[in-house]
Steps between C-alpha positions, in 0.01 A plus 500: 500500500350814352122537537488728195634445148860579404563684173832551320660795323710472184660764274302409190628801308822297471325221312343445162194288418700174492701556817196642683320169465809317614528714813137438584561129465798519732289663770235232461761222509624637832156502662383852428130549422484880469699778337487880536343707226802728503533859389689365195210280401243775553712727281505228238121480503473881495709498180321204336149389595559152357786438746247429777357197319849373418608525863186324621558217250864463607409501869225245448736269308737510794222442754553845652271792590564871553409588858617854581630797306743788524407809305762683294679763709746788486507877530228548236274226633527536876200652673677796667605658168406872521483585127137538379569375146681197632233430763223491243676224308636300794154472655360373170791258464446354848132453426601303192762303698218398739271405211775284347564327831130432551468363148789262583322375810716693746345667805792684665710771329793666674552868411789716617379806695807691384846617608513856634866568407399562138326817615698659784329830429152352568412476871452145620137558614416614147656186356288284734194701391594429139510127574163512673347699213625243245364210702167680529466459122659158468332308785144514364623323183679239713190445714284454191745236367539319835865598531682608818759771446804458729739785576852398593754598764825614341781710652398863449316748723191461280464124545577434868236296686381821664432660162334185369272505804423867437402415144297198611309713750354691206353172363334290769412229250633157399591620151823652637753292686874471553777306333762418762845491337731309731806605303418866533418452871842334552669799336319739730623300798846363414584797278610676818816285486618669178603860442364477148177312431180534296323713762793726572558556128137623466468695823810707428322636189238659727750612762406243763630178653306173513300396805576129526222271618488133603118498542386570145308176454334532838369848408368379167361172630122570506497597133756258342334333203802376310875502556829507313759265651863524401824550686792746529760605752321824584703727277337482160194340338680202349203255495721200580362162600336433833760416771785652294482833686436597862122535516351344812269260323363345819378847602355565152315165493359550850377841388337381176323216684310768690411718198117487489466609135794307348406349159833380363874484556721610212857406426657821372840342474649610166634187328694619192670808649614297801576183304274303732338184366125453502561174688689682777225765533222244523699296751563808713130568515431139595741545792340835583163329516637267768552794736176675408 
């Protein structure tokens, strides 16, 4: 069984106040104890301060707790953005995301380092420098709030394990760690079996071809603090249920058992979009725990 807590993702933007409480109850009824403070929920709190208290009351009524968080993301929130006016605001926003997470009792927040294909005219080393510069302002706030910021492997040149390690080298402190996304890692391995895939679609925009890699987790291992577990067939980021794709889950579990900084395991299976029941997701993670 898992030696760290398991936390579950849900697309709460697709609910209202009544159905949100129902969904929380369904997770609890199927054995879950923790949910993710998702980017949707953080956005909700950003828009309405009173939403935080409502969410805490609903979670408490269901017997659940928020455990980890994913900050809002996108071109105008990712850390590599080169535009000065955008950067001023995105840094402030991430500081607020961290404050919200801390106020909700969460101590790990995943932030996207950024996708380089948005800015093909900006040299990759400059984009990495942009990410480092943003973290240089964000991490002191996280440290003060007792929050670990986790940067995530995706499928672009700017978020390979090598680039994450380059960023981490600039911050030899526990306030910065890694989020290992098993779905993204599977795409950067099994994607080689498809002419078109997430990585190829992005690399072509910068005039390059992907460098596929079956050792992503191993490279990230010393700094993995949390993880996103979901499945796919290697082509696109479908976030289907565990065991429904071709991820080598025995390999992933053996890897995570050795992660010295691991705090939690997150289900990032997307229930509504994939028409996957909460029961099936929780059961898949029980089975996953048996091979952990």
